[in-house]
N, C-alpha and C positions, 0 to 999 in steps of 0.2 A: 703455696697458693694453688687452688684447684683451677682447672680450665674454665669452669663456670664463673669463678671470681675474676679471672683475668679478662673474660669477655665483657664483664660489667665495668671495666676500667677504661679510661681514655686519657691519653697524655696530649696536652695541647701546648704548642710553643707560644707563649705570651708575646714574645718579640715579633714573630711572624704575623700574629693576629693584629698587633698594633701597627705594624708596617703596612698592612693591607689598606688601612684607612689613614695612613700617615699621621698616626696619633702617638708618636714617640719622639723624643729628642735625646740627643747624646752629647755629652761634653767630656773631653779628655784633658789631662793635665798638660800634655805636650805632644808634639809630633816630631819624629826624627828629622833633623836638619830643616824643619819647617816645610818638608816636601809632602804637602797634604794629598796631592794626587796619588803618590805612591804608597804612603804610609798612614793616611788620615783615618779618622773615626768612621767615615762612610764605609770603610772596608769591613767593619763589624756588622753592618746592616745589609750587606749585599747578598748574603746567603751563600757565598762562595768560600770554600776552604782553601782557595788559591791565593786569596788576598788577606792582609792582616793590618792591624794597627801596631805601629812601633812608637814607643815613647822615646823622647830625646834622652840623651845621657844626662845624668845628674851632675850638677856643678860640684867641684871638689869641696868636700866637707858639708855638702847639702844634707839636711835632715828631712827634706820634703820628698815624699814618696810619690811615684806615679799613681794616678787614679783615673777612674771614669765614673760618670754620673749618668744613670738612665732615668729619664723622666717620662712616666706614663700618665701624667696629669690629665690629659685629654682622652684617655682610654679607660673604658669601664671594664674592670676585671670581674668576671662572673664568679660569684662566691658560692652559689647554690651547687651543692654536690662536690665542692672542692675539698680534697683531702690533704693535699700537700703542695708545696712549691719547692722546686729544686733549682739550683744554680748550675749551669753547664758552662765550663770554660775549656778552651783548648789553646795551649801555648806552643811556641817553638822551644824545644828542649834547649837548655842553656840560657834562655831569655825569659825565665819565669821568676817567681819570688818564692820565699819560703812559706809565706802565708798571705792571705787576703782578708782584710778586715771589712766586714759588711755593715753598712749603716743604712738607716732609713730616716727620712726627714719628717719631723713631727714637732708641732708647737714652736716653729721658727728656729729649729736647731737640728743638727745631725745627731742621731742617737746610735751608738754602737750596739749592734744587734748580735753579732757573732763573729768568730774568727775561724777561718778554714785553713787547714794546713795542706800545702800543695806538694805535688810530686814534680820533679824536674824532668819532664818527658814530653812527648808529642801526643799523648793520649787524651781523649775526652776525660775530663774530671767533673764528676757530678756530686753535688753536696745538697743535702736536704736543708732548706732554709727554715721552713716552718711547716708544722703539721696541725691539722684541725684540732686534734685532741690536746693541744697545748692550751695554756691559759687563754680564755675567750677574749679578754680585753686586749691582750697582746696580739692575737690573731686579727682583731678588728683594727687596731692601731696600725698594724703592718699594712693592711690593705687601704686604709684611709690615706696613708702617706703618699703612695704612688711615685715617690722619688727615692732612688736607691743609689748608694755610692759604694764603690769597691776601691779600696786602697791597698796597693800591692807593696807589702813591707819586705824589706831585705831582698832586693833584686839579686838574682844569681849572677847576672852578667857583670863583668868587671867594671863597666861604665854605668851600671844601674839602669839599663834599658829593659823594657818589657816588650815582648812580641806576642800578641794575642790574635788568634785566628777566629775564635768563636766565643761569643758571650750570649747566653740565652737564659730565660726562665721557663722551666717546664712545669706546667700545672697538671696535677693528677686529679681527675674527676671520676665520680661514680656516674654511670650512664644507665 
């Protein structure tokens, strides 16, 4: 990509934009030992890489995976000039999962959209969720939804816990 093309691109954090106007809600499957002040979902929204959400350990034999739901229902996602949306995650190594299933809410049900395979490390992991050049109906349905669910399958921790420092959606725009 040339420098001219790069200067015509802008990446916007949808999470930060929604937080400015308090137009996002977040739900998580559980919190470690119910200690919400230390490990609660609010830590994913505070913009700090020092705080995190920790899911509680899974019950013995449980098939229920840790998850989180981001609800942008009250936030208008600008689609003009939008090229792609990426998912950004940052875990504590050893407390990640082998994959994350990505769902969006449409027609009163969760629809599986994609599966992303994760690395068990402390690095930012960025995945392209959707591109404008994909099927137009799919692109529109995705943005009409405004509710997204991440299900963390096969946690690497012996007790099935997830430790997540960052979750964000990055929107790439032409300017």
